[in-house]
Backbone as JSON, one array per atom type, in Angstrom:
{
  "sequence": "MAKHNSSAVCRSRKKIVAALVIGLLLVAVVSPGVAVFLGPLGTTEPPWFVVASLDRVLSSGEPELFLVTPSQQDAWQKHEAEPIGAVYLRRLPESGQIVALDAVSPWLGCLLKYDVGRRCFFCTCHCHEDFDLDGRCLGSNPSPRDLDSLDVKVEGGDVIVRWHEPGENGLHRKSPRPIE",
  "N": [[-37.71, 58.97, -42.31], [-35.61, 57.74, -44.01], [-37.05, 55.89, -45.02], [-38.71, 57.23, -46.86], [-36.76, 58.06, -48.74], [-35.65, 55.42, -49.51], [-37.5, 54.63, -51.32], [-37.89, 56.84, -53.06], [-35.34, 56.03, -54.46], [-35.98, 53.79, -55.53], [-37.86, 54.38, -57.42], [-36.63, 55.89, -59.02], [-34.73, 53.68, -59.81], [-36.46, 52.25, -61.33], [-37.26, 53.76, -63.54], [-34.81, 54.18, -64.73], [-34.56, 51.41, -65.79], [-36.97, 51.07, -67.36], [-36.21, 53.09, -69.19], [-33.6, 52.05, -70.19], [-34.89, 49.5, -70.97], [-37.17, 50.27, -73.2], [-35.58, 51.8, -74.76], [-33.97, 49.46, -75.9], [-35.8, 48.33, -77.43], [-36.72, 50.16, -79.36], [-33.81, 50.02, -80.57], [-34.1, 47.42, -81.7], [-36.51, 47.51, -83.49], [-36.05, 49.33, -84.92], [-33.04, 49.27, -86.21], [-33.23, 46.75, -87.94], [-34.75, 47.82, -90.58], [-33.16, 50.34, -90.96], [-31.0, 49.13, -91.88], [-31.97, 47.56, -94.14], [-32.87, 49.84, -95.94], [-30.16, 51.32, -96.2], [-28.57, 49.31, -96.93], [-27.89, 48.6, -99.73], [-26.37, 50.67, -100.62], [-23.82, 49.9, -99.17], [-22.81, 47.95, -100.6], [-19.77, 46.35, -101.96], [-18.64, 44.55, -103.07], [-18.23, 43.33, -106.52], [-20.75, 41.88, -108.41], [-22.09, 38.56, -109.47], [-23.0, 37.35, -112.3], [-25.18, 35.29, -114.62], [-24.22, 34.5, -117.63], [-24.29, 32.71, -119.7], [-25.24, 29.12, -120.77], [-23.73, 26.57, -120.04], [-23.62, 24.34, -122.17], [-23.92, 25.94, -124.02], [-21.27, 27.29, -124.7], [-18.64, 26.91, -126.88], [-17.1, 24.03, -127.71], [-14.56, 23.7, -129.33], [-12.66, 25.28, -128.46], [-12.57, 28.02, -129.44], [-13.34, 31.43, -129.02], [-16.39, 32.94, -127.87], [-18.92, 35.57, -127.97], [-20.84, 36.77, -125.2], [-23.63, 38.34, -124.22], [-24.03, 40.65, -121.26], [-26.67, 40.31, -119.17], [-28.22, 41.43, -116.67], [-31.11, 41.0, -114.53], [-32.02, 42.78, -112.36], [-32.58, 43.51, -108.76], [-32.7, 45.89, -105.95], [-32.88, 47.35, -102.91], [-34.8, 49.81, -103.26], [-35.73, 49.62, -106.38], [-36.61, 47.56, -109.01], [-34.76, 46.69, -111.53], [-35.1, 45.94, -115.06], [-34.21, 43.19, -117.36], [-31.13, 44.07, -118.99], [-28.82, 44.87, -121.49], [-25.68, 45.13, -120.07], [-23.02, 44.82, -120.84], [-20.43, 42.99, -122.15], [-18.99, 39.66, -122.79], [-16.25, 37.7, -123.68], [-16.4, 34.17, -123.86], [-14.57, 31.49, -123.55], [-14.17, 27.78, -123.67], [-11.58, 25.82, -122.86], [-9.62, 23.56, -124.89], [-7.86, 21.75, -123.46], [-8.42, 21.19, -120.95], [-11.22, 21.73, -120.28], [-11.65, 24.09, -118.89], [-13.36, 27.21, -118.22], [-12.87, 30.4, -119.53], [-13.11, 33.52, -119.45], [-13.32, 37.08, -120.81], [-12.94, 40.29, -120.66], [-15.28, 42.29, -123.31], [-14.36, 44.71, -124.22], [-12.43, 47.18, -125.61], [-9.27, 48.1, -123.79], [-8.18, 50.42, -123.94], [-9.88, 52.42, -125.76], [-12.12, 51.87, -125.58], [-13.68, 50.48, -127.47], [-16.25, 48.16, -128.61], [-14.74, 44.74, -129.27], [-14.11, 42.24, -131.78], [-14.05, 38.99, -132.79], [-11.28, 37.53, -134.89], [-11.66, 34.99, -136.89], [-10.19, 33.66, -138.95], [-7.56, 34.74, -138.1], [-7.23, 34.04, -135.7], [-7.55, 35.86, -133.55], [-8.26, 38.69, -131.56], [-9.58, 41.86, -132.33], [-10.06, 45.31, -132.38], [-12.94, 47.14, -133.23], [-13.09, 49.78, -134.13], [-10.43, 50.72, -134.14], [-8.01, 49.57, -136.23], [-5.48, 48.52, -135.78], [-5.4, 47.51, -133.31], [-4.97, 44.71, -131.83], [-5.27, 41.66, -129.98], [-4.5, 38.33, -128.29], [-5.5, 35.18, -128.11], [-5.53, 34.88, -125.28], [-5.84, 37.52, -124.23], [-3.66, 38.96, -124.46], [-1.51, 41.88, -125.65], [-0.91, 42.24, -129.02], [1.73, 42.72, -131.47], [2.03, 46.08, -132.74], [0.28, 47.15, -131.22], [-1.68, 49.84, -129.52], [-2.97, 49.99, -127.11], [-3.27, 50.45, -123.59], [-2.5, 48.26, -122.03], [-3.14, 44.67, -121.36], [-6.11, 42.95, -122.28], [-8.86, 42.71, -120.09], [-9.34, 40.14, -117.75], [-12.1, 37.99, -116.44], [-13.58, 36.66, -113.31], [-14.75, 33.5, -113.43], [-17.24, 31.05, -112.92], [-19.21, 27.74, -112.45], [-22.22, 26.31, -112.27], [-24.8, 24.33, -111.84], [-24.96, 23.51, -114.78], [-24.77, 26.38, -115.62], [-22.9, 29.15, -116.83], [-21.1, 31.32, -114.74], [-20.24, 34.68, -114.12], [-17.96, 37.4, -112.83], [-18.86, 40.4, -112.72], [-17.8, 43.33, -113.68], [-17.73, 47.19, -113.85], [-16.91, 49.11, -116.86], [-13.5, 50.26, -116.08], [-13.4, 50.24, -113.51], [-11.48, 49.79, -110.54], [-9.08, 46.99, -109.63], [-10.35, 44.48, -109.86], [-8.71, 41.66, -111.37], [-7.73, 43.5, -113.28], [-5.26, 44.36, -115.7], [-1.64, 45.29, -115.62], [-0.18, 48.44, -116.52], [1.42, 48.15, -119.81], [4.96, 48.3, -120.45], [6.76, 50.99, -121.81], [8.11, 51.01, -124.67]],
  "CA": [[-37.09, 59.95, -43.63], [-35.15, 56.7, -44.55], [-38.07, 55.15, -45.55], [-39.06, 58.16, -48.06], [-35.56, 58.27, -49.49], [-35.49, 54.34, -50.28], [-38.91, 54.43, -52.27], [-37.68, 57.29, -54.26], [-34.43, 55.45, -55.14], [-36.53, 52.52, -56.1], [-38.65, 54.57, -58.23], [-35.52, 56.21, -60.09], [-34.37, 52.36, -60.54], [-37.61, 51.86, -62.11], [-37.18, 54.79, -64.6], [-33.77, 53.86, -65.3], [-34.94, 50.34, -66.34], [-37.87, 51.38, -68.14], [-35.66, 53.5, -70.01], [-33.03, 51.02, -71.09], [-36.02, 48.51, -72.14], [-37.74, 51.27, -74.37], [-34.39, 51.79, -75.82], [-33.26, 48.12, -76.7], [-37.12, 47.55, -78.06], [-36.4, 51.03, -80.52], [-32.9, 49.33, -81.51], [-34.37, 46.19, -82.15], [-37.31, 47.83, -84.51], [-35.52, 50.32, -86.23], [-32.11, 48.9, -86.88], [-33.62, 46.31, -89.33], [-34.98, 48.89, -91.08], [-31.97, 51.09, -91.2], [-30.03, 47.97, -92.59], [-32.57, 47.23, -95.5], [-32.5, 50.86, -96.47], [-28.64, 51.37, -96.56], [-27.8, 47.96, -97.61], [-27.38, 48.94, -101.29], [-25.26, 51.65, -100.64], [-22.87, 49.62, -98.69], [-22.51, 46.52, -101.4], [-18.56, 46.95, -102.57], [-18.4, 42.98, -104.07], [-18.62, 42.74, -107.86], [-22.06, 40.9, -108.45], [-21.94, 37.66, -110.33], [-24.37, 37.24, -113.14], [-25.64, 33.92, -115.41], [-23.77, 34.8, -118.88], [-24.93, 31.58, -120.57], [-25.33, 27.96, -120.22], [-22.26, 25.62, -120.44], [-23.74, 23.67, -123.7], [-23.43, 27.21, -125.42], [-19.85, 27.88, -124.99], [-17.98, 26.12, -127.93], [-15.78, 23.14, -126.74], [-13.22, 23.7, -129.88], [-11.57, 26.35, -127.99], [-12.88, 29.39, -130.0], [-14.16, 32.25, -127.89], [-17.37, 33.25, -128.39], [-19.52, 36.68, -127.46], [-22.23, 36.59, -124.91], [-24.18, 39.71, -123.29], [-24.05, 40.44, -119.95], [-27.93, 40.98, -119.2], [-29.06, 40.7, -115.66], [-32.49, 41.87, -114.16], [-31.59, 43.3, -110.6], [-33.41, 44.69, -107.58], [-31.93, 46.5, -104.99], [-33.96, 47.74, -101.94], [-35.35, 50.26, -104.13], [-36.21, 49.22, -107.53], [-36.06, 46.44, -109.8], [-33.96, 46.95, -113.05], [-35.01, 45.02, -115.94], [-33.06, 42.73, -118.12], [-30.92, 45.17, -120.25], [-27.42, 44.76, -121.62], [-24.79, 46.13, -119.16], [-21.88, 44.65, -120.89], [-20.22, 41.7, -123.36], [-17.75, 38.97, -122.52], [-15.73, 36.36, -124.68], [-16.38, 32.88, -122.75], [-14.06, 30.33, -124.18], [-13.44, 26.76, -123.02], [-10.18, 25.36, -122.93], [-9.44, 22.29, -124.96], [-7.12, 20.45, -122.85], [-8.77, 21.17, -119.88], [-12.46, 22.17, -120.27], [-11.92, 25.31, -118.12], [-14.21, 27.96, -118.81], [-12.1, 31.74, -119.41], [-13.71, 34.93, -119.7], [-12.31, 38.13, -121.15], [-14.08, 41.72, -120.97], [-15.26, 42.31, -124.73], [-14.18, 45.76, -124.36], [-10.99, 47.51, -125.48], [-8.9, 48.84, -122.53], [-7.47, 51.67, -124.67], [-10.56, 53.71, -126.06], [-13.58, 51.63, -124.69], [-14.87, 50.3, -128.31], [-16.47, 46.49, -128.83], [-13.92, 43.75, -129.87], [-14.34, 41.46, -132.68], [-12.68, 37.95, -133.08], [-11.57, 37.34, -136.14], [-11.53, 33.58, -137.07], [-9.03, 33.38, -139.55], [-6.38, 34.81, -137.67], [-7.54, 33.68, -134.38], [-7.34, 36.77, -132.31], [-9.54, 39.81, -131.08], [-9.38, 42.99, -132.71], [-10.94, 46.72, -132.43], [-13.66, 47.53, -134.19], [-12.3, 51.24, -134.13], [-8.85, 51.06, -134.55], [-7.7, 48.59, -136.84], [-4.27, 48.01, -135.35], [-5.53, 47.07, -132.08], [-5.04, 43.16, -131.8], [-5.01, 40.95, -129.05], [-4.36, 36.96, -128.69], [-6.76, 34.23, -127.4], [-5.3, 34.77, -124.03], [-6.19, 38.56, -124.33], [-2.29, 39.63, -124.57], [-1.65, 42.62, -126.9], [0.03, 41.87, -130.03], [2.51, 43.71, -132.38], [2.21, 47.76, -132.23], [-0.85, 47.52, -130.32], [-1.35, 51.12, -128.95], [-3.33, 49.65, -125.81], [-2.16, 50.41, -122.45], [-2.75, 47.01, -121.27], [-3.82, 43.38, -122.04], [-7.58, 42.78, -121.82], [-9.04, 42.29, -118.47], [-10.0, 38.91, -117.33], [-12.96, 37.87, -115.28], [-13.71, 35.41, -112.54], [-15.81, 32.75, -113.96], [-17.49, 29.75, -112.03], [-20.06, 26.78, -113.31], [-23.12, 26.09, -111.29], [-25.66, 23.59, -112.17], [-24.76, 23.73, -115.75], [-24.69, 27.97, -115.87], [-21.97, 29.86, -116.68], [-21.58, 32.82, -114.3], [-18.91, 35.8, -114.39], [-18.32, 38.04, -111.72], [-18.82, 41.5, -113.63], [-17.13, 44.74, -113.51], [-18.18, 48.06, -114.91], [-15.17, 49.42, -117.38], [-13.09, 51.47, -115.25], [-13.52, 49.8, -112.24], [-10.27, 49.67, -110.37], [-9.18, 45.93, -108.75], [-10.8, 42.88, -110.44], [-7.96, 40.99, -112.61], [-6.92, 44.44, -114.28], [-3.85, 43.98, -116.08], [-0.84, 46.34, -115.27], [0.12, 48.73, -118.06], [2.64, 47.61, -120.22], [6.13, 49.03, -120.23], [6.96, 51.64, -123.11], [9.16, 50.24, -125.42]],
  "C": [[-36.03, 58.94, -44.41], [-35.8, 55.91, -45.57], [-38.51, 55.82, -46.97], [-37.92, 57.84, -48.98], [-35.2, 56.62, -50.13], [-36.71, 54.48, -51.36], [-38.16, 55.44, -53.51], [-36.07, 56.98, -55.11], [-35.06, 54.47, -56.07], [-36.99, 52.84, -57.38], [-37.38, 55.3, -59.57], [-34.95, 54.97, -60.6], [-35.27, 51.7, -61.8], [-37.43, 52.65, -63.48], [-36.35, 54.54, -65.51], [-34.17, 52.6, -66.3], [-35.49, 50.21, -67.35], [-37.3, 52.12, -69.08], [-34.53, 52.58, -71.08], [-33.94, 50.06, -71.9], [-36.53, 49.18, -73.26], [-36.48, 51.37, -75.2], [-33.8, 50.9, -76.46], [-34.41, 48.03, -77.38], [-36.64, 48.92, -79.08], [-35.28, 50.52, -81.1], [-33.35, 48.34, -82.2], [-35.47, 46.32, -83.25], [-36.93, 48.72, -85.37], [-34.3, 49.89, -86.68], [-32.3, 47.81, -88.22], [-33.94, 47.15, -90.68], [-34.13, 49.9, -91.93], [-31.1, 50.35, -92.07], [-30.68, 47.95, -93.88], [-32.38, 48.31, -96.47], [-31.26, 51.48, -96.83], [-27.97, 50.6, -97.1], [-27.22, 48.21, -99.07], [-26.12, 49.65, -101.27], [-23.9, 50.93, -99.97], [-21.98, 48.36, -99.42], [-20.84, 46.98, -102.43], [-18.09, 45.52, -103.66], [-18.89, 43.2, -105.42], [-19.75, 41.85, -107.76], [-21.79, 39.96, -109.53], [-23.04, 37.28, -111.13], [-24.36, 36.18, -114.01], [-25.31, 34.64, -117.02], [-24.69, 33.85, -119.84], [-24.86, 30.12, -119.96], [-24.18, 27.32, -120.84], [-22.5, 24.93, -121.88], [-23.38, 24.83, -124.66], [-22.1, 27.52, -125.74], [-19.14, 26.41, -126.15], [-17.05, 25.24, -127.35], [-14.76, 22.84, -127.87], [-12.24, 24.81, -129.6], [-11.66, 28.06, -128.59], [-13.69, 30.51, -128.95], [-15.62, 32.81, -129.19], [-18.51, 34.74, -127.66], [-20.53, 36.36, -126.76], [-22.24, 38.27, -123.99], [-24.17, 39.36, -121.68], [-25.61, 41.23, -119.4], [-28.78, 40.7, -117.91], [-30.34, 41.15, -115.32], [-32.12, 41.81, -112.64], [-32.5, 43.66, -109.99], [-32.68, 44.49, -106.57], [-33.34, 46.71, -103.84], [-34.89, 48.85, -102.38], [-36.21, 50.24, -105.17], [-35.64, 48.24, -107.79], [-35.8, 46.72, -111.4], [-34.2, 45.44, -114.02], [-33.94, 44.46, -117.04], [-32.26, 43.53, -118.97], [-29.52, 45.06, -120.11], [-26.67, 45.5, -120.77], [-23.12, 46.04, -119.7], [-21.62, 43.48, -122.03], [-19.09, 41.21, -122.72], [-17.59, 37.87, -123.69], [-15.65, 35.29, -123.82], [-15.62, 32.16, -124.01], [-13.58, 29.21, -123.34], [-12.05, 26.23, -123.77], [-10.25, 24.33, -123.44], [-9.07, 21.32, -123.9], [-8.02, 20.16, -121.16], [-10.49, 21.25, -119.33], [-12.65, 23.38, -119.44], [-12.35, 26.39, -118.97], [-13.27, 29.73, -118.47], [-13.17, 32.59, -119.99], [-12.8, 36.31, -119.75], [-13.71, 39.37, -121.55], [-14.22, 41.99, -122.8], [-14.92, 43.93, -125.04], [-12.92, 46.35, -124.42], [-10.51, 48.23, -124.43], [-8.44, 50.1, -123.24], [-8.63, 52.61, -125.14], [-12.14, 52.83, -125.7], [-14.34, 50.98, -126.12], [-14.98, 48.52, -128.21], [-15.17, 45.89, -129.59], [-14.29, 42.58, -130.35], [-13.44, 40.45, -132.46], [-12.88, 37.61, -134.27], [-10.65, 35.83, -136.19], [-10.29, 33.02, -137.67], [-7.65, 33.55, -139.05], [-6.04, 34.71, -136.35], [-7.04, 35.29, -133.18], [-8.58, 38.06, -132.62], [-8.85, 41.09, -131.93], [-10.27, 44.2, -132.54], [-11.42, 47.13, -133.38], [-13.72, 49.24, -134.76], [-11.15, 51.52, -134.59], [-8.37, 49.79, -135.29], [-6.23, 47.84, -136.6], [-4.05, 47.56, -133.91], [-6.02, 45.47, -131.73], [-4.59, 42.74, -130.61], [-5.37, 39.15, -129.03], [-5.45, 36.55, -127.94], [-6.44, 34.35, -125.63], [-5.64, 36.38, -123.69], [-4.9, 39.69, -124.37], [-2.39, 40.82, -125.8], [-0.3, 42.1, -127.84], [0.75, 43.22, -130.77], [2.47, 45.12, -131.74], [0.84, 48.25, -131.68], [-0.74, 48.82, -129.3], [-2.17, 50.89, -127.3], [-2.52, 49.68, -124.51], [-1.89, 48.98, -121.76], [-3.02, 45.84, -122.01], [-5.55, 43.78, -121.6], [-7.78, 42.06, -120.48], [-9.98, 40.92, -118.47], [-11.24, 38.88, -116.41], [-13.0, 36.59, -114.46], [-14.87, 34.79, -113.08], [-15.9, 31.46, -113.16], [-18.69, 29.02, -112.78], [-20.8, 26.37, -112.31], [-24.11, 25.55, -112.0], [-26.01, 23.88, -113.85], [-24.85, 25.2, -116.61], [-23.17, 28.32, -115.73], [-22.05, 31.06, -116.0], [-19.97, 33.18, -114.23], [-19.34, 37.06, -113.26], [-17.95, 39.32, -112.54], [-18.44, 42.42, -112.77], [-17.47, 45.87, -114.25], [-16.72, 48.52, -115.4], [-14.76, 50.35, -116.22], [-12.99, 51.18, -113.77], [-12.19, 49.48, -111.66], [-10.5, 47.91, -109.74], [-8.9, 44.73, -109.83], [-9.87, 42.53, -111.53], [-7.76, 42.57, -113.53], [-5.37, 43.97, -114.43], [-3.04, 45.42, -115.75], [-0.7, 47.29, -116.82], [1.42, 48.16, -118.52], [3.68, 48.78, -120.31], [6.25, 49.78, -121.62], [8.01, 51.27, -123.58], [9.95, 51.18, -126.54]]
}
């Protein structure tokens, strides 16, 4: 009788071990597929995009407009290179450092132009919305904040900018100006 009981225990242990092995194999096979499928949904870090080659950025300190035109591929589809925004790049004459400002007005979202004679940015929709070379509001500018700056790095002769969509919170957004 004891012998019969020990063989039943042995069979049940084998079943438990077999179930554990099968479970581990299923997890090992299924989890990478789930990670690939759900991976793009968990992306929270704004992406970096090559905007220009370093030799195209003027050494005079004058800002120049560059389009942000990435070619992206996620787990589901490839997106052809289409402009998703624009930035002003400026090389500081003293240090050679590259500075990037969003080329969209923080007030109503219009594209900004650079006025060489006045050395400031102005809104193409609203003639009295001006910003200095550092992106600060000038005069009676109705904008609620200064221009948004973007992270920049130079790698292998390329200027790379960390892009954000207009209206995204966080990334170097300026605080609202105090009401005067």
